Legacy VTK file of the C-alpha trace (Angstrom):
# vtk DataFile Version 3.0
C-alpha trace
ASCII
DATASET POLYDATA
POINTS 131 float
-6.882 20.972 13.316
-3.924 21.742 11.090
-2.341 19.301 8.655
0.446 18.363 11.073
-1.990 17.350 13.795
-4.201 15.516 11.292
-1.183 13.690 9.887
-0.082 12.614 13.339
-3.526 11.336 14.303
-4.049 9.574 10.954
-0.493 8.191 11.029
0.232 9.604 7.577
2.949 11.977 6.387
1.704 15.477 5.577
3.121 15.028 2.071
0.863 11.996 1.565
-2.206 13.934 2.683
-1.381 16.727 0.240
-0.900 14.128 -2.507
-4.263 12.494 -1.762
-5.898 15.907 -2.005
-4.029 16.730 -5.228
-5.172 13.534 -6.984
-8.732 13.910 -5.699
-8.699 10.807 -3.518
-9.867 12.906 -0.583
-11.595 16.246 -0.582
-9.293 19.161 0.149
-9.654 20.382 3.703
-11.412 23.663 4.290
-9.125 26.640 4.722
-9.212 28.709 7.853
-9.093 32.512 7.915
-5.316 32.227 8.093
-5.260 30.255 4.816
-4.101 27.021 6.410
-5.847 23.704 5.958
-8.331 23.041 8.734
-9.187 19.348 9.127
-12.450 18.308 10.742
-13.133 15.096 12.635
-14.847 13.766 9.484
-11.717 14.568 7.440
-9.640 12.728 10.006
-11.997 9.735 9.834
-11.583 9.577 6.035
-7.799 9.899 6.321
-7.732 6.979 8.755
-10.013 4.991 6.434
-7.619 5.526 3.521
-4.564 4.824 5.683
-6.088 1.517 6.799
-7.085 0.545 3.237
-3.604 1.385 1.941
-2.126 -0.613 4.820
-4.109 -3.612 3.586
-2.537 -3.131 0.179
-5.395 -1.512 -1.687
-4.208 0.755 -4.478
-5.304 4.340 -4.917
-7.933 3.335 -7.504
-9.345 0.735 -5.118
-9.342 3.252 -2.258
-11.294 5.652 -4.429
-13.872 2.923 -5.064
-13.966 1.891 -1.401
-14.580 5.490 -0.345
-17.342 5.775 -2.908
-18.941 2.598 -1.615
-18.494 3.739 1.994
-20.313 6.989 1.267
-23.105 5.227 -0.662
-25.609 3.992 1.917
-27.428 2.080 -0.866
-24.327 0.076 -1.756
-24.341 -3.656 -2.082
-21.921 -5.328 0.294
-21.183 -7.736 -2.557
-19.331 -4.896 -4.309
-17.115 -4.342 -1.278
-16.555 -8.064 -0.869
-15.535 -8.381 -4.534
-12.844 -5.730 -4.060
-11.543 -7.505 -0.968
-11.515 -10.844 -2.797
-9.519 -9.295 -5.632
-7.027 -8.017 -3.067
-6.782 -11.492 -1.488
-6.043 -12.995 -4.925
-3.281 -10.439 -5.481
-1.795 -11.198 -2.051
-1.867 -14.928 -2.800
-0.069 -14.354 -6.124
2.575 -12.315 -4.324
3.002 -15.034 -1.686
3.546 -17.609 -4.444
6.139 -15.348 -6.095
7.948 -14.836 -2.790
7.902 -18.568 -1.999
9.412 -19.309 -5.414
12.052 -16.648 -4.832
12.845 -18.137 -1.430
13.187 -21.631 -2.893
15.575 -20.391 -5.569
17.697 -18.507 -3.052
17.764 -21.477 -0.662
18.880 -23.745 -3.498
21.706 -21.363 -4.425
22.825 -20.993 -0.810
22.852 -24.774 -0.357
25.135 -25.118 -3.394
27.598 -22.525 -2.094
30.311 -23.798 0.234
30.851 -20.353 1.726
34.543 -20.910 2.207
37.688 -19.016 1.167
37.662 -20.297 -2.416
36.599 -17.881 -5.158
34.130 -20.287 -6.803
30.586 -19.297 -5.958
27.494 -20.897 -7.504
25.405 -17.900 -6.435
27.502 -15.498 -8.506
27.699 -18.015 -11.352
23.914 -18.255 -11.439
23.511 -14.483 -11.387
26.014 -14.124 -14.219
24.394 -16.856 -16.359
22.598 -15.868 -19.526
18.815 -15.753 -19.324
17.283 -19.128 -19.814
LINES 1 132
131 0 1 2 3 4 5 6 7 8 9 10 11 12 13 14 15 16 17 18 19 20 21 22 23 24 25 26 27 28 29 30 31 32 33 34 35 36 37 38 39 40 41 42 43 44 45 46 47 48 49 50 51 52 53 54 55 56 57 58 59 60 61 62 63 64 65 66 67 68 69 70 71 72 73 74 75 76 77 78 79 80 81 82 83 84 85 86 87 88 89 90 91 92 93 94 95 96 97 98 99 100 101 102 103 104 105 106 107 108 109 110 111 112 113 114 115 116 117 118 119 120 121 122 123 124 125 126 127 128 129 130
């Protein structure tokens, strides 16, 4: 199948597929007699694998390692689990950051009367010097 069909089935933009090939994350698809990329079912499976891993927030480096582990039938599942646990820790850190951001914004909104007066604690806070 051509890159457009592969992209549609893998739910990835064609530009992303070309990028993954360029950086060596995935093997370049074989070329047909017409010179166009010709994706096999195995290629499509790998594209979906990467799309799913990226959707879970794994970076390109992690995806490279996950693919390597996936292809290695002698892998230890502990290695895969360790990568997933690292991703969970990163997600938890991000959640904490977002919760702190939410609390700060809620505090600023509570202090703002939201009326016709020009005084605004939100703008005052944004304009304040770094603390």
